[in-house]
LUMLO-896064 format. One record per residue: x, y, z of N, C-alpha, C in turn. Coordinates in steps of 0.2 Angstrom, whole numbers, plus 2048, in hexadecimal, padded with zeros to 3 digits. Atoms other than C-alpha are relative to their C-alpha. Layout:
N
R  nu  nv  nw  cau  cav  caw  cu  cv  cw
R  X  Y  Z  X  Y  Z  X  Y  Z
...
// end
This chain:
370
R  nu  nv  nw  cau  cav  caw  cu  cv  cw
R  7FC  805  7FC  9A0  C43  A11  802  7FB  7FB
R  7FD  805  805  9AB  C36  A08  7FC  7FA  7FF
R  804  806  801  9A2  C28  A00  804  7FA  801
R  7FC  806  800  9A7  C16  A04  802  7FD  7FA
R  7FE  803  807  9B1  C0D  9F6  7FD  7FA  7FF
R  803  806  800  9A8  BFD  9FA  7FB  7FF  805
R  805  802  7FB  99A  BF5  A03  802  7FA  804
R  7FE  805  7FB  99E  BEA  A12  7FB  7FB  800
R  805  806  800  995  BD9  A10  803  7FB  805
R  7FD  803  7FA  99C  BD3  A21  7FB  800  806
R  804  800  7FA  995  BCE  A32  801  806  805
R  7FE  7FB  7FC  99C  BDE  A39  807  800  801
R  803  7FA  802  9A4  BEA  A38  7FC  800  7F9
R  804  800  806  997  BEF  A2B  7FF  806  7FD
R  801  7FA  803  992  BFC  A1F  7FA  804  804
R  805  7FC  7FC  989  C0A  A29  7FE  806  7FB
R  802  7FA  804  97F  C19  A23  804  806  800
R  7FC  7F9  800  986  C2A  A1F  7FE  804  806
R  803  7FC  7FA  97B  C31  A2D  803  7FD  806
R  7FD  803  7FA  983  C25  A3A  807  802  800
R  7F9  7FE  800  995  C29  A34  800  808  802
R  800  7F9  7FF  991  C3C  A34  800  802  807
R  801  7FE  7F9  98C  C3C  A46  807  800  804
R  7F9  801  7FC  99F  C38  A4B  804  806  7FE
R  7FC  7FA  802  9A5  C49  A44  800  805  806
R  800  7FC  7FA  9A1  C51  A55  803  7FD  806
R  7FD  802  7FA  9AB  C50  A65  7FC  800  806
R  804  800  7FA  9A3  C4C  A75  804  800  807
R  7FD  800  7FA  9A7  C50  A87  7FD  7FA  805
R  803  805  7FC  9A5  C41  A93  7FD  802  806
R  802  7FD  7F9  9A1  C4C  AA2  7F9  803  7FF
R  806  7FC  801  992  C54  A99  7FA  7FC  800
R  806  804  7FF  981  C4F  A9D  7FD  7FE  7F9
R  803  802  807  97C  C50  A8A  803  7F9  7FE
R  7FD  807  802  988  C41  A87  7FD  7FB  804
R  802  806  7FB  984  C37  A97  7F9  7FF  7FF
R  808  802  801  971  C39  A94  7FF  7FC  7FA
R  800  804  806  974  C32  A83  802  7F9  802
R  7FE  807  7FE  97D  C23  A8B  7FA  7FD  803
R  806  803  7FC  96E  C20  A97  7FA  7FF  7FB
R  805  801  805  962  C22  A88  801  7F9  7FC
R  7FE  806  804  96B  C15  A7E  7FF  7F9  805
R  801  806  7FC  96B  C09  A8D  7F8  7FE  801
R  807  801  7FF  958  C0B  A8F  7FD  7FD  7F9
R  803  802  807  955  C09  A7C  802  7F8  7FF
R  7FD  806  801  960  BF9  A7C  7FB  7FB  803
R  804  804  7FD  955  BF1  A89  7F9  7FF  7FD
R  807  801  803  945  BF5  A80  800  7FC  7FA
R  7FF  804  806  94C  BED  A70  800  7F9  802
R  7FF  807  7FE  950  BDD  A7A  7F9  7FD  803
R  805  803  7FC  940  BDB  A85  7FB  805  802
R  805  7FB  7FD  930  BE3  A8B  800  800  808
R  800  800  7F8  935  BDE  A9D  804  806  802
R  7FD  7FA  7FD  93B  BEB  AA9  806  7FD  805
R  7FB  803  7FB  947  BDE  AB2  807  800  7FD
R  7F9  801  803  956  BE1  AA7  803  807  800
R  7FD  7FA  801  963  BEE  AA5  806  7FF  7FB
R  7FA  801  805  971  BF2  A98  806  804  802
R  7FA  7FE  7FF  983  BF5  A9A  804  801  7FA
R  7FC  7FF  806  98F  BFC  A8D  807  7FF  802
R  7F9  802  7FE  9A1  BF6  A8D  805  802  7FA
R  7FB  7FE  805  9B0  BFD  A83  803  7FA  7FD
R  7FD  805  803  9B8  BF2  A76  7FC  7FC  7FB
R  804  803  805  9B2  BE6  A69  7FB  7FB  803
R  805  805  7FD  9A4  BD9  A6B  804  7FB  804
R  7FD  805  7FC  9B1  BCC  A71  802  803  807
R  7FF  7FD  7FA  9B6  BD8  A7F  7FA  7FF  805
R  806  800  7FC  9A4  BD9  A85  7FE  7F9  802
R  801  807  7FE  9A2  BC6  A84  804  7FE  806
R  7FC  801  7FB  9B1  BC4  A8F  7FE  803  807
R  802  7FD  7FA  9AB  BD1  A9B  7FA  7FD  803
R  806  803  7FE  99A  BC9  A9C  802  7F9  804
R  7FE  807  7FD  9A1  BB7  A9F  804  801  807
R  7FB  7FF  7FA  9AF  BBD  AAB  7FD  803  806
R  803  7FD  7FB  9A3  BC7  AB5  7FA  7FC  803
R  806  803  7FE  993  BBD  AB5  801  7F9  803
R  7FF  806  7FE  99A  BAC  AB9  804  800  807
R  7FD  7FF  7FA  99F  BAB  ACC  807  7FD  800
R  7F9  803  800  9B2  BA8  AD0  801  7F9  803
R  7FF  807  7FD  9B0  B99  ADB  7FC  7FB  7FE
R  805  806  801  9A0  B8F  AD9  7FE  800  7F9
R  803  7FF  806  99D  B95  AC7  803  7FB  7FB
R  7FE  804  805  99E  B89  AB8  7FB  801  7FA
R  804  7FF  806  998  B8C  AA6  800  7FB  7FB
R  800  805  805  992  B80  A99  7FF  805  7FA
R  800  7FD  806  996  B87  A88  7FE  7FC  7FA
R  801  803  806  98D  B81  A78  803  803  7FA
R  7FC  7FC  806  998  B84  A69  800  7FC  7FA
R  800  802  807  996  B81  A57  803  805  7FB
R  7FC  7FB  804  9A2  B8E  A50  805  803  804
R  7FB  7FC  7FD  9B0  B9A  A53  7FE  804  806
R  801  7FC  7FA  9A7  BA5  A5F  7FD  7FD  806
R  801  805  7FA  9A0  B97  A6A  807  7FE  803
R  7F9  802  7FE  9B2  B91  A6B  804  805  803
R  7FD  7FA  7FD  9B8  BA2  A6F  7FE  801  807
R  802  800  7F9  9AE  BA2  A7F  804  7FB  804
R  7FC  805  7FC  9B7  B92  A84  807  803  801
R  7F9  7FE  7FF  9C8  B9A  A81  800  806  805
R  800  7FB  7FB  9C3  BA9  A8B  800  7FD  807
R  801  803  7F9  9BE  B9E  A9A  807  7FD  802
R  7F9  803  7FF  9CF  B95  A98  805  805  802
R  7FB  7FB  7FF  9D8  BA5  A98  7FF  803  807
R  801  7FC  7FA  9D0  BAD  AA7  7FE  7FB  806
R  801  805  7FB  9CD  B9D  AB1  7F9  7FF  802
R  807  801  7FF  9BB  B9A  AB0  7FF  7F8  7FF
R  801  807  801  9B6  B88  AB3  7FA  7FF  7FB
R  804  800  806  9AD  B82  AA3  7FF  7F9  7FE
R  801  806  804  9A6  B73  A99  7FD  802  7FA
R  802  7FE  807  9A3  B73  A87  7FC  7FA  7FC
R  803  804  804  996  B6B  A7C  801  802  7F9
R  7FD  7FE  806  99E  B6C  A6B  7FD  7FB  7FA
R  803  804  806  995  B67  A5A  804  803  7FA
R  7FE  7FD  806  99A  B69  A48  7FD  807  7FE
R  802  7F9  801  999  B7A  A41  7FA  801  7FC
R  806  800  804  98B  B76  A36  7FA  7FC  803
R  805  803  7FC  981  B6D  A44  7FD  804  805
R  804  7FC  7FA  974  B74  A50  801  7FC  806
R  7FF  803  7FA  974  B6F  A62  7FA  7FB  802
R  805  804  7FE  96B  B60  A69  7FE  801  807
R  801  7FE  7F9  962  B66  A79  800  7FA  804
R  800  806  7FC  961  B54  A7F  807  7FF  803
R  7F9  801  7FE  974  B54  A80  801  806  806
R  7FF  7FB  7FB  974  B65  A8A  7FC  7FE  806
R  803  802  7FA  967  B5E  A96  804  7FB  803
R  7FC  805  7FD  971  B4F  A99  806  802  803
R  7FA  7FD  7FD  981  B59  A9C  7FE  804  807
R  802  7FC  7FA  977  B64  AA9  7FE  7FB  805
R  802  805  7FB  970  B54  AB1  806  7FD  803
R  7FA  804  7FE  982  B4C  AB2  805  805  804
R  7FB  7FB  7FD  98B  B5C  AB8  7FC  805  804
R  804  7FB  7FC  982  B65  AC6  804  806  802
R  7FB  7FA  7FF  991  B71  AC8  7FF  806  7FB
R  802  7FB  805  98B  B7A  AB8  7FB  805  803
R  804  7FB  7FD  984  B8B  ABD  7FD  804  7FA
R  802  7FB  805  983  B94  AAC  800  7FC  7F9
R  800  803  806  97F  B8F  A9A  801  806  7FB
R  7FF  7FB  805  986  B99  A8B  7FF  7FD  7F9
R  801  802  807  982  B99  A78  800  806  7FC
R  800  7FB  805  985  BA3  A69  7F9  800  7FC
R  807  800  804  974  BA8  A60  802  7FF  7F9
R  7FE  801  808  97B  BAB  A4E  807  7FF  800
R  7F9  801  801  98B  BA3  A4C  803  802  7F9
R  7FE  7FD  807  993  BAD  A3E  805  7FC  7FD
R  7FB  804  803  9A0  BA0  A3B  7FD  7FD  7F9
R  803  803  806  993  B98  A2F  7FA  804  7FF
R  807  7FD  800  983  BA3  A32  7FA  7FC  803
R  805  804  7FD  97A  B96  A3B  7FC  803  806
R  804  7FD  7FB  96C  B9B  A47  7FF  7FB  805
R  800  806  7FB  96D  B91  A57  7F9  801  804
R  807  800  7FD  95D  B8C  A61  800  803  807
R  7FF  7FD  7F9  95F  B98  A70  7FA  7FF  804
R  806  801  7FB  94D  B96  A76  800  7F9  803
R  800  807  7FD  94F  B83  A78  806  7FF  805
R  7FB  800  7FC  960  B85  A7F  7FF  803  807
R  801  7FC  7FA  95B  B92  A8C  7FA  7FC  804
R  806  803  7FD  94B  B88  A90  803  7FA  804
R  7FD  805  7FC  955  B79  A95  805  802  806
R  7FB  7FD  7FA  962  B83  A9F  7FB  802  806
R  805  7FD  7FB  953  B8B  AA9  7FD  7FA  803
R  803  806  7FD  94C  B7A  AAC  804  7FD  806
R  7FB  802  7FB  95B  B77  AB6  803  806  804
R  7FE  7FA  7FC  95C  B88  ABE  807  803  7FE
R  7F9  7FD  802  96C  B8E  AB4  7FF  807  7FD
R  800  7FA  803  970  B9F  AAF  802  800  7F9
R  7FF  801  808  970  BA2  A9C  803  807  7FE
R  7FC  7FB  803  97C  BAC  A92  7FF  7FF  7F8
R  800  800  808  979  BB0  A7F  804  805  7FD
R  7FC  7FC  804  985  BB7  A74  7FC  802  7F9
R  804  7FE  805  97A  BC0  A68  803  806  7FB
R  7FC  7FB  804  988  BCA  A5F  7FD  801  7F9
R  802  7FF  807  982  BC7  A4E  7F8  800  7FF
R  807  801  801  96F  BC6  A51  7FC  806  803
R  804  7FC  7FD  969  BD3  A5D  7FF  807  7FC
R  802  7FA  804  960  BE2  A55  7FE  7FE  7F9
R  802  803  807  95E  BD7  A45  7FB  7FB  800
R  805  805  800  953  BC9  A4B  7FC  801  806
R  804  7FE  7FA  944  BCC  A56  801  7FA  806
R  800  804  7FA  945  BC5  A68  7FE  804  806
R  801  7FD  7FA  93F  BC8  A79  804  7FB  805
R  7FB  804  7FC  94D  BC2  A85  7FD  7FD  806
R  803  803  7FA  942  BC0  A94  7FC  7FA  7FE
R  804  806  802  936  BB4  A8A  805  7FA  7FE
R  7FB  805  802  946  BAB  A84  804  7FD  806
R  7FC  802  7FA  94C  BA9  A96  807  802  800
R  7F9  7FE  800  95C  BB2  A93  802  805  806
R  7FE  7FC  7FB  965  BB9  AA2  804  806  7FE
R  7FB  7FB  802  973  BC2  A99  801  7FF  7F8
R  7FF  800  808  974  BC7  A86  805  805  7FF
R  7FB  7FC  802  983  BCE  A7E  800  802  7F8
R  7FF  7FE  807  985  BD8  A6E  805  806  7FF
R  7FB  7FB  801  98F  BE6  A66  7FD  805  7FB
R  803  7FA  804  98D  BF7  A5E  800  7FF  7F9
R  7FF  800  807  993  BF2  A4D  7FD  7FA  7FC
R  803  806  804  987  BE4  A48  7F9  802  7FE
R  806  7FF  803  974  BE4  A45  7FD  807  801
R  802  7F9  7FF  971  BF5  A4D  803  805  7FB
R  7FD  7FD  805  97D  BFB  A40  804  807  802
R  7FB  7FB  7FE  989  C06  A4A  807  7FF  7FD
R  7F9  801  801  99C  C07  A49  803  7FC  805
R  7FD  804  7FA  9A8  BFC  A53  803  805  805
R  7FD  7FC  7FA  9AE  C02  A64  7FD  7FE  807
R  802  803  7F9  9A3  BFA  A72  7FB  7FB  7FF
R  805  805  800  998  BEC  A76  7FB  801  806
R  805  7FF  7FA  989  BEA  A82  7FD  7FA  802
R  803  806  7FD  981  BDE  A8E  7F9  802  802
R  806  7FF  7FE  96F  BDD  A91  7FE  7FB  805
R  801  806  7FB  96C  BD4  AA2  7FB  802  805
R  805  7FF  7FA  960  BD1  AB0  803  804  805
R  7FD  7FB  7FB  963  BDF  ABC  802  7FC  807
R  7FE  803  7F9  962  BD4  ACC  805  7FB  7FF
R  7FA  805  800  96E  BC7  AC5  807  804  7FF
R  7FA  7FC  801  97B  BD5  AC0  802  803  807
R  7FF  7FD  7F9  979  BDC  AD2  804  7FB  804
R  7FD  806  7FC  980  BCB  AD8  807  7FF  7FE
R  7FA  802  803  990  BCC  ACE  806  804  803
R  7FA  7FC  7FD  99B  BD8  AD9  805  7FB  802
R  7FA  803  7FE  9AC  BD1  ADB  801  7F9  7FB
R  7FF  806  805  9AA  BC3  ACD  805  802  7FB
R  7FC  7FF  806  9B4  BCC  ABF  807  7FE  801
R  7F9  802  800  9C5  BC5  ABB  804  806  7FD
R  7FC  7FA  803  9CA  BD6  AB3  7FE  806  803
R  802  7F9  7FE  9CA  BE8  AB8  7FD  803  7FB
R  803  7FC  806  9C6  BEF  AA7  7FA  7FD  7FE
R  806  803  802  9B9  BE2  AA3  7FC  7FE  806
R  804  801  7FB  9B0  BE3  AB3  7F9  802  7FF
R  806  7FE  802  99E  BE3  AAD  7FC  803  806
R  803  7FE  7FB  997  BE5  ABE  802  807  802
R  7FE  7F9  7FF  9A1  BF5  AC2  7FE  805  7FB
R  803  7FC  806  99D  BFC  AB1  7F9  802  801
R  807  7FF  7FF  98B  BFA  AB5  7FF  805  806
R  801  7FB  7FB  98C  C02  AC6  802  807  7FF
R  7FE  7F9  801  996  C11  AC0  7FB  803  7FB
R  805  7FD  804  989  C14  AB2  7FA  801  804
R  806  7FE  7FB  97B  C13  ABF  801  805  804
R  7FF  7FB  7FB  983  C1D  ACC  802  807  7FD
R  7FD  7F9  803  98B  C2B  AC0  7FB  801  7FA
R  805  7FE  805  97C  C2B  AB4  803  800  7F9
R  7FE  801  807  984  C25  AA4  808  800  7FF
R  7F8  800  801  997  C27  AA8  803  7F9  7FF
R  7FC  807  801  9A3  C19  AA3  806  801  805
R  7FA  800  7FB  9B1  C14  AAF  806  803  7FC
R  7FA  7FE  803  9BE  C17  AA2  7FE  803  7F9
R  802  7FC  805  9BF  C21  A92  7FA  7FD  7FB
R  805  802  804  9AF  C20  A88  801  801  7F9
R  7FF  7FF  808  9AF  C1D  A75  7FA  805  7FE
R  805  7FB  801  9A5  C2D  A73  7FD  800  7F9
R  802  7FF  807  9A4  C2E  A60  7FC  7FA  7FE
R  803  806  801  99F  C1C  A5F  7F9  7FF  803
R  807  800  7FC  991  C1E  A6C  7FB  805  7FC
R  805  7FB  803  98A  C2D  A63  7FE  7FD  7F9
R  802  803  807  98A  C23  A52  7FB  7FB  802
R  805  805  7FE  981  C15  A5B  7F9  802  802
R  806  7FD  7FF  974  C20  A61  7FC  802  7FA
R  803  7FF  806  971  C26  A50  7FD  7FA  7FC
R  802  806  803  970  C14  A4A  7FA  7FD  803
R  806  802  7FD  963  C10  A57  7FA  804  7FE
R  806  7FC  802  958  C1E  A51  7FE  7FE  7F9
R  801  803  807  95A  C17  A3F  7FD  7F9  800
R  804  806  7FF  955  C06  A45  7F9  801  801
R  807  7FF  7FF  946  C0D  A4C  7FC  803  7FA
R  803  7FE  806  942  C16  A3C  7FE  7FB  7FB
R  800  806  805  944  C06  A32  7FA  7FB  802
R  805  805  7FD  936  BFE  A3D  802  7FC  805
R  7FE  804  7FA  940  BF8  A4B  803  7F9  7FE
R  7FC  807  801  948  BE6  A4C  7FC  7FC  7FB
R  804  804  805  939  BDF  A42  801  802  7F9
R  7FF  7FD  806  93C  BEB  A34  807  7FE  7FD
R  7FA  801  802  94E  BE8  A33  801  7F8  7FF
R  800  807  802  94C  BD5  A34  7FD  7FE  7F9
R  804  801  807  940  BD6  A25  805  802  7FA
R  7FB  7FE  805  94E  BDF  A1B  805  7FB  7FF
R  7FA  805  800  95C  BD3  A20  7FD  7F9  7FD
R  802  806  803  951  BC4  A1C  7FF  800  7F9
R  801  800  807  94C  BCA  A0B  807  801  7FD
R  7FA  800  802  95E  BCE  A08  803  7F9  7FF
R  7FD  807  800  964  BBD  A0C  7FC  7FB  7FB
R  804  805  805  956  BB4  A02  802  802  7F9
R  7FE  7FE  806  95A  BBF  9F3  807  7FE  7FE
R  7F9  802  801  96D  BBB  9F5  800  7F9  7FF
R  7FF  808  801  96B  BA8  9F7  7FD  7FE  7F9
R  803  802  807  95F  BA7  9E8  804  802  7FA
R  7FC  7FE  805  96A  BB1  9DD  807  7FC  800
R  7FA  803  7FF  97A  BA8  9E3  7FF  7F9  7FD
R  801  807  803  973  B97  9DF  7FF  800  7F9
R  801  800  807  96E  B9C  9CE  807  801  7FC
R  7F9  7FF  802  981  BA1  9CC  804  7FA  801
R  7FC  806  7FE  987  B8F  9D2  803  800  806
R  7FE  800  7F9  98A  B93  9E4  7FB  7FD  805
R  804  803  7FB  983  B88  9F1  801  802  807
R  7FF  7FE  7F9  980  B8C  A03  803  7FA  805
R  7FE  805  7FC  989  B83  A11  7FB  7FD  805
R  805  802  7FB  97A  B82  A1D  7F9  7FF  7FC
R  807  801  802  968  B7C  A1A  7FC  806  802
R  804  7FA  7FF  95B  B89  A19  7FD  801  807
R  803  7FF  7F9  953  B85  A2A  805  802  805
R  7FB  7FE  7FB  964  B88  A33  802  807  7FF
R  7FD  7FA  802  968  B98  A2A  7FD  806  803
R  802  7FA  7FD  968  BA9  A32  7FF  805  7FA
R  800  7FB  805  964  BB9  A28  806  805  800
R  7FB  7FB  7FF  974  BC1  A2E  806  7FF  7FB
R  7FA  802  804  982  BB8  A24  7FF  7F9  7FD
R  800  806  803  983  BAA  A18  806  7FD  7FD
R  7FA  803  803  991  B9E  A14  7FE  7FC  7FA
R  801  803  807  993  B98  A02  806  7FB  7FF
R  7FB  804  802  99D  B89  9FD  804  802  7FA
R  7FC  7FE  806  9AB  B8C  9F0  7FC  7FC  7FA
R  803  803  805  9A4  B88  9DF  804  7FB  7FD
R  7FC  805  803  9AA  B7A  9D4  804  803  7FA
R  7FC  7FD  805  9B2  B86  9C7  807  7FE  801
R  7F8  801  7FF  9C4  B80  9C4  804  806  801
R  7FC  7FA  800  9C9  B92  9C3  7FF  804  806
R  802  7FC  7FA  9C2  B98  9D4  806  800  805
R  7FC  7FF  7FA  9CD  B9F  9E1  7FC  806  804
R  803  7FB  7FC  9C6  BA9  9F0  803  807  7FF
R  7FD  7FA  800  9D3  BB6  9EF  7FF  804  7F9
R  801  7FC  807  9D0  BBA  9DC  7F8  802  800
R  807  7FE  7FF  9BD  BBA  9E0  7FF  806  804
R  800  7FB  7FC  9BF  BC5  9EE  802  807  7FD
R  7FD  7FA  803  9CA  BD2  9E5  7FC  803  7FA
R  804  7FE  805  9BF  BD2  9D6  7F9  804  803
R  806  7FD  7FD  9AF  BD6  9E1  802  807  803
R  7FE  7FA  7FC  9B9  BE3  9EB  801  806  7FB
R  7FF  7FB  805  9BD  BEC  9DB  7F9  803  7FD
R  806  7FE  802  9AB  BED  9D7  7FB  803  805
R  804  7FC  7FA  9A6  BF4  9E8  7FD  7FC  805
R  803  804  7FB  9A3  BE5  9F3  805  7FC  804
R  7FB  804  7FC  9AD  BDD  A01  7FC  7FA  804
R  803  806  7FD  9A8  BCB  A06  805  7FE  806
R  7FC  803  7FB  9AF  BC0  A14  803  7F9  7FE
R  7FE  807  801  9BA  BB1  A13  7FD  7FB  805
R  803  805  7FC  9B4  BA1  A1B  803  7FF  806
R  7FD  802  7F9  9B7  B9B  A2D  7FE  7F9  802
R  801  806  7FE  9B1  B8A  A2C  806  7FB  7FF
R  7FA  804  800  9BE  B7D  A2F  801  7FA  7FC
R  801  806  804  9B8  B6E  A25  800  801  7F9
R  801  7FF  807  9B4  B75  A14  801  807  7FE
R  7FF  7F9  803  9B8  B84  A09  7FA  804  7FF
R  806  7FC  800  9AC  B92  A0B  802  807  800
R  7FF  7F9  7FF  9AA  BA5  A0A  7F9  802  802
R  806  7FD  7FD  99D  BB0  A12  7FE  807  7FD
R  803  7FA  802  991  BBE  A0D  7FB  802  805
R  805  7FD  7FB  988  BC9  A1A  7FB  804  7FD
R  805  7FC  802  978  BD1  A18  7FE  806  805
R  802  7FB  7FB  978  BDD  A27  804  806  7FE
R  7FD  7FA  801  97D  BEF  A27  7FB  804  7FB
R  804  7FC  805  977  BFD  A1B  800  7FD  7F9
R  800  804  806  974  BF0  A0E  7F8  7FE  7FE
R  807  801  802  964  BEF  A03  7FF  7FC  7FA
R  801  805  806  95C  BE5  9F5  804  802  7FA
R  7FC  7FE  806  964  BF0  9E7  807  7FE  801
R  7F9  802  7FF  975  BEC  9EF  801  7F9  7FF
R  800  808  801  972  BD9  9EF  800  7FF  7F9
R  801  801  807  96C  BDB  9DD  807  802  7FC
R  7FA  7FE  804  97C  BE4  9D8  806  7FB  802
R  7FB  805  7FE  987  BD8  9E2  7FF  7FA  7FB
R  801  806  804  97F  BC9  9D8  802  802  7F9
R  7FD  7FF  806  983  BD2  9C8  807  800  7FF
R  7F8  800  800  995  BD5  9CD  803  7F9  800
R  7FD  807  7FF  997  BC2  9D2  7FF  7FD  7F9
R  801  803  807  98F  BBD  9C1  805  802  7FB
R  7FB  7FE  805  99B  BC8  9B7  807  7FE  802
R  7FA  803  7FE  9A9  BC2  9C1  801  7F9  7FE
R  7FF  807  802  9A6  BB0  9BE  800  800  7F8
R  800  801  807  9A2  BB3  9AC  807  802  7FD
R  7F9  7FE  803  9B3  BBC  9A9  805  7FC  803
R  7FB  804  7FD  9BB  BAF  9B4  805  804  804
R  7FB  7FB  7FC  9C3  BBD  9BF  800  7FD  807
R  800  803  7F9  9C4  BB1  9CE  806  7FC  801
R  7FA  803  800  9D5  BAB  9CB  805  804  804
R  7FB  7FC  7FC  9E3  BB1  9D7  805  803  7FB
// end
């Protein structure tokens, strides 16, 4: 199998193992029990990763993670009496706001700076002042910066006022230990090409079954009707309503097996955290400072401030590292100049060490001018 020319140090898509990619070499028939049983097994495995509770189910949905977020919000929030409070401190929280505006969902926004966490007292006050709010949504790991948001506290406040909770865990699920029942999450959203280390092509929702059963007729879209997708998968034992991304599903199943072999979510979290610590320690030695304080930082992706070198340009830096076998991410923060380096995917200690050597040689040779 062809070797990748570079390592993706991004928040997804990410570098996958050769064994995950190899599984996509076989074609699958979507009418075959062999394939549909695989889908059902994936659904069960996802629930087990999320919680020890039997009160949840998993639904897979074609498209990118964004498709799945829109499917979840558009199906879970009632058409007439529904109103969602969105806590946003980055591009992906704000994207949920844009979705609501596009498909006509009543919403209110608690927006803070990209480097700030949420004040739960403010959320509580908003819930007290607006009894029309029925749902509260928050992004767990906001990969705009790499900040890890306090979902436990946010969901606790929401439940104190009997609100439904929606967590976008796109960048964290499978890589950070959690039990969604203990966290009081009603619906969690993630994607195939993040911490579980599959390839892009579908997202998934893990939701309380009884709450999902109440969602008939809520969806604002035919294709993104999460309730109908759930009912079809239940009734037809793993069938999708429309064309299933068969090769992606098979690769995801292999990725789930490899997650289990690594020691589950706890084992993967350990590797990601060690990668991130090694990266930050090494980058600081080379003159690169982090955007966030350590207590805010997730192990998923890290934002670094541009250095003070007069000869630095991101494009020159990016191209030099790419030639040496590494692809990093541009910054997404609106107020300061940053770039981002991810730790997720098939990335290990020796890869971070090689990256730091490449950055050191790039800076030494001043190969960071455009």
